[in-house]
C-alpha positions in Angstrom: 34.6 152.2 78.5 37.2 151.5 75.7 37.1 147.9 73.6 40.5 147.4 75.3 39.6 147.8 78.8 36.7 146.0 78.8 38.1 142.9 77.2 41.1 143.3 79.9 38.6 143.1 82.5 37.0 140.2 80.8 40.4 138.1 81.1 41.1 139.3 77.4 38.5 138.1 75.1 34.7 139.1 74.4 32.0 138.1 72.2 30.4 140.2 69.8 27.3 140.7 71.9 28.7 141.2 75.2 31.1 144.4 73.1 28.2 145.6 71.5 25.8 146.0 74.9 28.9 147.3 75.9 27.9 150.2 73.7 31.0 149.6 70.8 29.5 150.0 67.3 30.4 148.2 64.5 32.3 151.0 63.1 34.3 151.0 66.6 35.4 147.7 66.3 36.6 147.4 62.7 38.9 150.8 64.0 40.3 148.7 66.5 40.8 145.8 64.1 42.5 148.0 61.6 44.7 149.5 64.2 45.9 146.5 65.5 44.9 147.3 69.3 42.3 144.4 68.6 42.2 140.9 67.1 39.3 138.6 65.4 40.0 135.6 67.2 37.3 133.9 65.1 33.8 135.0 63.8 32.4 136.9 66.6 35.4 136.5 69.4 37.7 139.6 69.8 40.9 139.8 71.8 43.8 141.6 73.0 46.7 141.0 70.6 49.2 140.3 73.8 46.0 137.7 74.9 45.7 136.1 71.3 47.8 132.9 72.7 46.8 129.3 73.1 43.1 130.1 73.7 42.6 131.9 70.7 44.7 129.3 68.5 42.2 126.4 70.1 39.1 128.7 69.3 40.2 129.1 66.1 40.6 125.3 65.1 37.6 124.6 67.6 39.6 122.8 70.0 40.0 122.3 73.5 42.7 123.6 76.3 43.0 120.6 78.7 46.2 119.9 81.4 49.1 121.9 80.7 47.6 124.1 78.1 44.7 125.3 80.1 46.7 126.0 83.2 47.8 129.4 82.0 44.7 130.5 81.5 43.6 129.9 84.8 46.6 131.1 86.5 47.6 127.6 87.7 51.0 126.5 88.7 52.8 124.6 85.6 56.5 123.7 85.1 59.0 125.9 84.7 59.6 127.0 81.2 63.2 127.7 81.7 65.6 125.1 83.2 66.8 126.4 86.6 70.0 125.5 85.9 70.4 127.5 82.7 69.8 131.3 85.3 
């Protein structure tokens, strides 16, 4: 399984040991990073570029997602981003 597919299957993010257990060598990770197919969120944590949002920002700063910032990660309902009157 390609690195991108594995990350998609795991919710967009995975740790190095998980990627290594799936058979991805360090050189494969480095090539995927250089090509921009994946991003390093922090040491030992990789993500798809399109998934590197609030969760990756929180991980970089040793913070937690709570309340409304965590809702999209759990695919929960949240407030509309665009007001109804603007459509």
